[in-house]
PyMOL commands that place a pseudoatom at each C-alpha (Angstrom):
pseudoatom trace, name=CA, resn=MET, resi=1, chain=A, elem=C, hetatm=0, pos=[53.890, -252.691, 36.738]
pseudoatom trace, name=CA, resn=LYS, resi=2, chain=A, elem=C, hetatm=0, pos=[54.686, -251.239, 40.171]
pseudoatom trace, name=CA, resn=THR, resi=3, chain=A, elem=C, hetatm=0, pos=[51.694, -252.257, 42.145]
pseudoatom trace, name=CA, resn=ALA, resi=4, chain=A, elem=C, hetatm=0, pos=[50.107, -250.083, 44.910]
pseudoatom trace, name=CA, resn=VAL, resi=5, chain=A, elem=C, hetatm=0, pos=[46.750, -249.794, 46.541]
pseudoatom trace, name=CA, resn=LYS, resi=6, chain=A, elem=C, hetatm=0, pos=[44.600, -246.602, 46.582]
pseudoatom trace, name=CA, resn=VAL, resi=7, chain=A, elem=C, hetatm=0, pos=[42.164, -245.892, 49.520]
pseudoatom trace, name=CA, resn=THR, resi=8, chain=A, elem=C, hetatm=0, pos=[39.616, -243.206, 48.867]
pseudoatom trace, name=CA, resn=THR, resi=9, chain=A, elem=C, hetatm=0, pos=[37.677, -241.098, 51.225]
pseudoatom trace, name=CA, resn=GLU, resi=10, chain=A, elem=C, hetatm=0, pos=[34.498, -242.990, 50.022]
pseudoatom trace, name=CA, resn=GLY, resi=11, chain=A, elem=C, hetatm=0, pos=[36.047, -246.093, 51.091]
pseudoatom trace, name=CA, resn=THR, resi=12, chain=A, elem=C, hetatm=0, pos=[36.896, -247.518, 47.684]
pseudoatom trace, name=CA, resn=VAL, resi=13, chain=A, elem=C, hetatm=0, pos=[39.967, -249.632, 47.604]
pseudoatom trace, name=CA, resn=SER, resi=14, chain=A, elem=C, hetatm=0, pos=[41.686, -250.382, 44.333]
pseudoatom trace, name=CA, resn=ILE, resi=15, chain=A, elem=C, hetatm=0, pos=[45.008, -251.558, 42.896]
pseudoatom trace, name=CA, resn=ILE, resi=16, chain=A, elem=C, hetatm=0, pos=[46.936, -249.047, 40.727]
pseudoatom trace, name=CA, resn=ASP, resi=17, chain=A, elem=C, hetatm=0, pos=[50.000, -249.018, 38.680]
pseudoatom trace, name=CA, resn=LEU, resi=18, chain=A, elem=C, hetatm=0, pos=[52.507, -246.307, 40.004]
pseudoatom trace, name=CA, resn=GLN, resi=19, chain=A, elem=C, hetatm=0, pos=[54.168, -246.547, 36.468]
pseudoatom trace, name=CA, resn=ALA, resi=20, chain=A, elem=C, hetatm=0, pos=[50.916, -245.785, 34.670]
pseudoatom trace, name=CA, resn=ASP, resi=21, chain=A, elem=C, hetatm=0, pos=[52.378, -242.457, 33.590]
pseudoatom trace, name=CA, resn=SER, resi=22, chain=A, elem=C, hetatm=0, pos=[55.802, -241.820, 32.682]
pseudoatom trace, name=CA, resn=ASN, resi=23, chain=A, elem=C, hetatm=0, pos=[56.240, -239.787, 35.822]
pseudoatom trace, name=CA, resn=GLU, resi=24, chain=A, elem=C, hetatm=0, pos=[55.846, -241.786, 38.992]
pseudoatom trace, name=CA, resn=LEU, resi=25, chain=A, elem=C, hetatm=0, pos=[55.540, -238.480, 41.150]
pseudoatom trace, name=CA, resn=LEU, resi=26, chain=A, elem=C, hetatm=0, pos=[52.821, -237.272, 38.852]
pseudoatom trace, name=CA, resn=THR, resi=27, chain=A, elem=C, hetatm=0, pos=[50.922, -240.524, 39.236]
pseudoatom trace, name=CA, resn=LEU, resi=28, chain=A, elem=C, hetatm=0, pos=[51.077, -240.184, 42.978]
pseudoatom trace, name=CA, resn=GLN, resi=29, chain=A, elem=C, hetatm=0, pos=[50.036, -236.510, 43.130]
pseudoatom trace, name=CA, resn=SER, resi=30, chain=A, elem=C, hetatm=0, pos=[47.036, -237.419, 40.732]
pseudoatom trace, name=CA, resn=ALA, resi=31, chain=A, elem=C, hetatm=0, pos=[46.104, -240.341, 43.104]
pseudoatom trace, name=CA, resn=VAL, resi=32, chain=A, elem=C, hetatm=0, pos=[46.063, -238.266, 46.081]
pseudoatom trace, name=CA, resn=GLY, resi=33, chain=A, elem=C, hetatm=0, pos=[44.735, -235.050, 44.444]
pseudoatom trace, name=CA, resn=GLY, resi=34, chain=A, elem=C, hetatm=0, pos=[47.738, -232.874, 45.084]
pseudoatom trace, name=CA, resn=LEU, resi=35, chain=A, elem=C, hetatm=0, pos=[51.193, -232.582, 46.671]
pseudoatom trace, name=CA, resn=ILE, resi=36, chain=A, elem=C, hetatm=0, pos=[52.238, -235.724, 48.362]
pseudoatom trace, name=CA, resn=GLU, resi=37, chain=A, elem=C, hetatm=0, pos=[53.378, -236.303, 52.056]
pseudoatom trace, name=CA, resn=VAL, resi=38, chain=A, elem=C, hetatm=0, pos=[55.121, -239.588, 52.702]
pseudoatom trace, name=CA, resn=ALA, resi=39, chain=A, elem=C, hetatm=0, pos=[55.017, -241.765, 55.864]
pseudoatom trace, name=CA, resn=THR, resi=40, chain=A, elem=C, hetatm=0, pos=[56.916, -244.855, 56.263]
pseudoatom trace, name=CA, resn=LEU, resi=41, chain=A, elem=C, hetatm=0, pos=[54.753, -247.437, 58.170]
pseudoatom trace, name=CA, resn=GLN, resi=42, chain=A, elem=C, hetatm=0, pos=[56.067, -249.981, 60.892]
pseudoatom trace, name=CA, resn=SER, resi=43, chain=A, elem=C, hetatm=0, pos=[56.117, -252.657, 58.135]
pseudoatom trace, name=CA, resn=GLY, resi=44, chain=A, elem=C, hetatm=0, pos=[58.358, -250.676, 56.049]
pseudoatom trace, name=CA, resn=TYR, resi=45, chain=A, elem=C, hetatm=0, pos=[55.534, -249.932, 53.507]
pseudoatom trace, name=CA, resn=THR, resi=46, chain=A, elem=C, hetatm=0, pos=[54.897, -246.447, 52.492]
pseudoatom trace, name=CA, resn=MET, resi=47, chain=A, elem=C, hetatm=0, pos=[51.656, -244.314, 52.803]
pseudoatom trace, name=CA, resn=PHE, resi=48, chain=A, elem=C, hetatm=0, pos=[51.498, -241.404, 50.308]
pseudoatom trace, name=CA, resn=MET, resi=49, chain=A, elem=C, hetatm=0, pos=[48.827, -238.704, 51.487]
pseudoatom trace, name=CA, resn=ASN, resi=50, chain=A, elem=C, hetatm=0, pos=[47.750, -235.230, 50.326]
pseudoatom trace, name=CA, resn=GLU, resi=51, chain=A, elem=C, hetatm=0, pos=[50.163, -232.829, 51.952]
pseudoatom trace, name=CA, resn=GLU, resi=52, chain=A, elem=C, hetatm=0, pos=[47.589, -230.097, 51.993]
pseudoatom trace, name=CA, resn=GLY, resi=53, chain=A, elem=C, hetatm=0, pos=[44.512, -232.198, 53.018]
pseudoatom trace, name=CA, resn=LYS, resi=54, chain=A, elem=C, hetatm=0, pos=[43.907, -230.213, 56.101]
pseudoatom trace, name=CA, resn=ILE, resi=55, chain=A, elem=C, hetatm=0, pos=[44.424, -226.824, 54.493]
pseudoatom trace, name=CA, resn=TYR, resi=56, chain=A, elem=C, hetatm=0, pos=[41.815, -227.737, 51.828]
pseudoatom trace, name=CA, resn=GLU, resi=57, chain=A, elem=C, hetatm=0, pos=[39.633, -229.404, 54.426]
pseudoatom trace, name=CA, resn=LEU, resi=58, chain=A, elem=C, hetatm=0, pos=[39.403, -232.665, 52.549]
pseudoatom trace, name=CA, resn=PRO, resi=59, chain=A, elem=C, hetatm=0, pos=[37.052, -235.389, 53.629]
pseudoatom trace, name=CA, resn=ILE, resi=60, chain=A, elem=C, hetatm=0, pos=[38.310, -237.882, 56.362]
pseudoatom trace, name=CA, resn=ASN, resi=61, chain=A, elem=C, hetatm=0, pos=[39.594, -240.949, 55.123]
pseudoatom trace, name=CA, resn=GLU, resi=62, chain=A, elem=C, hetatm=0, pos=[38.581, -243.488, 57.882]
pseudoatom trace, name=CA, resn=LYS, resi=63, chain=A, elem=C, hetatm=0, pos=[40.438, -246.392, 56.783]
pseudoatom trace, name=CA, resn=ALA, resi=64, chain=A, elem=C, hetatm=0, pos=[43.582, -244.566, 56.185]
pseudoatom trace, name=CA, resn=THR, resi=65, chain=A, elem=C, hetatm=0, pos=[43.162, -242.968, 59.556]
pseudoatom trace, name=CA, resn=LYS, resi=66, chain=A, elem=C, hetatm=0, pos=[42.930, -246.412, 61.094]
pseudoatom trace, name=CA, resn=ILE, resi=67, chain=A, elem=C, hetatm=0, pos=[45.946, -247.555, 59.368]
pseudoatom trace, name=CA, resn=TRP, resi=68, chain=A, elem=C, hetatm=0, pos=[47.689, -244.351, 60.715]
pseudoatom trace, name=CA, resn=LEU, resi=69, chain=A, elem=C, hetatm=0, pos=[46.565, -245.096, 64.272]
pseudoatom trace, name=CA, resn=ALA, resi=70, chain=A, elem=C, hetatm=0, pos=[47.707, -248.631, 64.248]
pseudoatom trace, name=CA, resn=ASN, resi=71, chain=A, elem=C, hetatm=0, pos=[51.128, -247.561, 63.101]
pseudoatom trace, name=CA, resn=PHE, resi=72, chain=A, elem=C, hetatm=0, pos=[51.683, -244.471, 65.081]
pseudoatom trace, name=CA, resn=PRO, resi=73, chain=A, elem=C, hetatm=0, pos=[49.625, -244.795, 68.287]
pseudoatom trace, name=CA, resn=ASN, resi=74, chain=A, elem=C, hetatm=0, pos=[51.584, -242.212, 70.087]
pseudoatom trace, name=CA, resn=PHE, resi=75, chain=A, elem=C, hetatm=0, pos=[50.976, -239.638, 67.268]
pseudoatom trace, name=CA, resn=PRO, resi=76, chain=A, elem=C, hetatm=0, pos=[47.265, -239.564, 66.899]
pseudoatom trace, name=CA, resn=ASP, resi=77, chain=A, elem=C, hetatm=0, pos=[45.927, -237.767, 63.763]
pseudoatom trace, name=CA, resn=VAL, resi=78, chain=A, elem=C, hetatm=0, pos=[43.406, -237.942, 61.076]
pseudoatom trace, name=CA, resn=ILE, resi=79, chain=A, elem=C, hetatm=0, pos=[44.001, -238.579, 57.479]
pseudoatom trace, name=CA, resn=LEU, resi=80, chain=A, elem=C, hetatm=0, pos=[42.231, -236.336, 55.031]
pseudoatom trace, name=CA, resn=GLY, resi=81, chain=A, elem=C, hetatm=0, pos=[41.990, -237.137, 51.270]
pseudoatom trace, name=CA, resn=ASP, resi=82, chain=A, elem=C, hetatm=0, pos=[42.733, -240.174, 49.436]
pseudoatom trace, name=CA, resn=VAL, resi=83, chain=A, elem=C, hetatm=0, pos=[45.939, -242.110, 49.933]
pseudoatom trace, name=CA, resn=VAL, resi=84, chain=A, elem=C, hetatm=0, pos=[48.152, -244.650, 48.383]
pseudoatom trace, name=CA, resn=LEU, resi=85, chain=A, elem=C, hetatm=0, pos=[49.903, -247.521, 50.175]
pseudoatom trace, name=CA, resn=ALA, resi=86, chain=A, elem=C, hetatm=0, pos=[53.050, -248.803, 48.186]
pseudoatom trace, name=CA, resn=GLY, resi=87, chain=A, elem=C, hetatm=0, pos=[56.026, -250.901, 49.065]
pseudoatom trace, name=CA, resn=ALA, resi=88, chain=A, elem=C, hetatm=0, pos=[59.226, -249.953, 50.775]
pseudoatom trace, name=CA, resn=THR, resi=89, chain=A, elem=C, hetatm=0, pos=[62.106, -248.140, 49.341]
pseudoatom trace, name=CA, resn=ASP, resi=90, chain=A, elem=C, hetatm=0, pos=[65.265, -249.737, 48.115]
pseudoatom trace, name=CA, resn=GLU, resi=91, chain=A, elem=C, hetatm=0, pos=[68.838, -249.172, 48.917]
pseudoatom trace, name=CA, resn=GLU, resi=92, chain=A, elem=C, hetatm=0, pos=[68.981, -246.396, 46.489]
pseudoatom trace, name=CA, resn=GLY, resi=93, chain=A, elem=C, hetatm=0, pos=[65.814, -244.730, 47.636]
pseudoatom trace, name=CA, resn=GLU, resi=94, chain=A, elem=C, hetatm=0, pos=[63.623, -245.946, 44.796]
pseudoatom trace, name=CA, resn=GLN, resi=95, chain=A, elem=C, hetatm=0, pos=[60.114, -246.668, 45.652]
pseudoatom trace, name=CA, resn=LEU, resi=96, chain=A, elem=C, hetatm=0, pos=[59.077, -250.293, 45.412]
pseudoatom trace, name=CA, resn=GLY, resi=97, chain=A, elem=C, hetatm=0, pos=[55.801, -251.671, 44.586]
pseudoatom trace, name=CA, resn=LEU, resi=98, chain=A, elem=C, hetatm=0, pos=[53.683, -253.954, 46.629]
pseudoatom trace, name=CA, resn=ASP, resi=99, chain=A, elem=C, hetatm=0, pos=[53.819, -257.731, 45.876]
pseudoatom trace, name=CA, resn=PRO, resi=100, chain=A, elem=C, hetatm=0, pos=[50.733, -258.171, 43.559]
pseudoatom trace, name=CA, resn=ASP, resi=101, chain=A, elem=C, hetatm=0, pos=[49.205, -260.930, 45.731]
pseudoatom trace, name=CA, resn=TYR, resi=102, chain=A, elem=C, hetatm=0, pos=[49.692, -258.824, 48.895]
pseudoatom trace, name=CA, resn=ALA, resi=103, chain=A, elem=C, hetatm=0, pos=[48.097, -255.981, 47.145]
pseudoatom trace, name=CA, resn=LYS, resi=104, chain=A, elem=C, hetatm=0, pos=[44.991, -258.146, 46.361]
pseudoatom trace, name=CA, resn=THR, resi=105, chain=A, elem=C, hetatm=0, pos=[44.948, -259.284, 50.009]
pseudoatom trace, name=CA, resn=LEU, resi=106, chain=A, elem=C, hetatm=0, pos=[45.101, -255.543, 51.193]
pseudoatom trace, name=CA, resn=VAL, resi=107, chain=A, elem=C, hetatm=0, pos=[42.116, -254.847, 48.908]
pseudoatom trace, name=CA, resn=GLU, resi=108, chain=A, elem=C, hetatm=0, pos=[40.078, -257.715, 50.420]
pseudoatom trace, name=CA, resn=LEU, resi=109, chain=A, elem=C, hetatm=0, pos=[40.934, -256.706, 54.018]
pseudoatom trace, name=CA, resn=LEU, resi=110, chain=A, elem=C, hetatm=0, pos=[40.155, -253.032, 53.465]
pseudoatom trace, name=CA, resn=ALA, resi=111, chain=A, elem=C, hetatm=0, pos=[37.007, -253.481, 51.271]
for i in range(1, 111): cmd.bond("trace and resi %d" % i, "trace and resi %d" % (i + 1))
show_as sticks, trace
zoom trace
């Protein structure tokens, strides 16, 4: 299992498996509701967002916006649509999952 955390615009926070489907990209696209945009957070972890969130006027994701602003205070923005928080990437560029215990902690903190 490759653990990640999904944060919805309704404020729901849940653990997901990036390997639930045979294609990790399709899993991410399904989770964010479209094409993905990737941001590497200061911690090295990754935030996946809907690349066309503003075009489609998706709802504001307040929790994801707070995470964005904490990581990029000099680049204020609003995050629209559902997001996925995952681990860093390895030396070969492969996406890593979150430590399962850390993912549980994130769910508790963001709930």
